N, C-alpha and C positions, 0 to 999 in steps of 0.2 A: 283689132289692129295689132300688127306685130312689128316690132323694131328689132333689127339684128345688127350688131356691131361687126364690121369687117376688119377692125383694128386688131392686129395680132398681139400687140404689147401696150396699147394705149387705152386708158379709161376715157369713155365719153360721158358727158353729163347731159341728161335730158332735162331741160328746164321747164318746158311747157308742152302739153298736148291739148289742142283745142279742136272741138267738133263743130262743124258748120252745116247748116241746112242748104238746100238747093238754091235759096235766095241769097246766100252769103251772110246769114245772121248766125252769130255764134250761139249754139245751144248749150254747150257744156265745156268746162275746163276739167281735164281728168286728173291732173296732179296738183296736190296742195303744197308740194315741196319738190326740189330738184332730186333726180334719181341718178345714181352712178350706174353706168352700163359697163361692166368689166369686159376685157377682150373676148370677143366671140360670143358674148352673152346675148340672149334674146329676152324681150319682155312682151307681154300680151296685155291688151286692154279689151274688154268685152263691152259691146254696145248692145243693150237689150232692145231687140227689134220691136217688142211689144210696147215699150215705154218711150223710146226715142223716135220721134217722127221728124224726118228731115227731107223726105222726098227722094227722088231718084238720083240727084246730083250732090249728095252730101260729100263733105271734104273734111280731112284732118290737116291741121297745121302742126308740125312738130318742130320745136325750137331746141336745138342741141348744140353742144360746144365741146372742144377739146383744147388741150394746152399746146398742141402742135398740129400742123396740117395733116389731115387723114382723109381717106376716102369717105364719102358720105355713107351713112348706114343704109341698109335696105329697110324701107318702111313699106309694108304691104297691108292692104285691107282685104278681108275676105268676108263674103256673105253667103249664107246657105239658108234655105227655107223650103217650105212646101205649101202647096195649095191644092186641096182635094187630094188626088193621088199622084200629083206631079211634083217632083223635087227639082230644085234649081240651086245653082251656086255660081259664084264668080269671084275673081280676085283682081285687084288693081295694085300696081306698083307706084311708088312715089316718084316725084320729080322735084328737083331743087328749084325753088322760086326766088329765093333771095339768099345771099351769103355775105358774110363779113370776112374779109381777109386783111390782116395787118391793120385792123381798126377802121377799114374803109368798107362801107356798105355797097354791095354790087347787086343790081337787079340782073337776073339771069338773061333777060331779054336784051341787055346791053352787052353781053359777052360775045 
């Protein structure tokens, strides 16, 4: 999983990254403390496909914050592998599912 800050001069704080299986059960939390993401910085988290089993519909939830309103960072997951002599890969981009603005929680479905 890759997270890229689009903020030119603002630091983002990544509070949590959670990994869920296809049934919606959390398998792993990747951070044990908040991480600063400097302007235009990227971070990577590697999921070991041999160890982590989540099925075909796995998900990441990324909790991030900033001191001022900014564009949401780009969060992408990428998968690559091979079976016999066939290689495969895909990527998936994030969508915002919930946000807080001015101390008010908003479900994106309500926007």
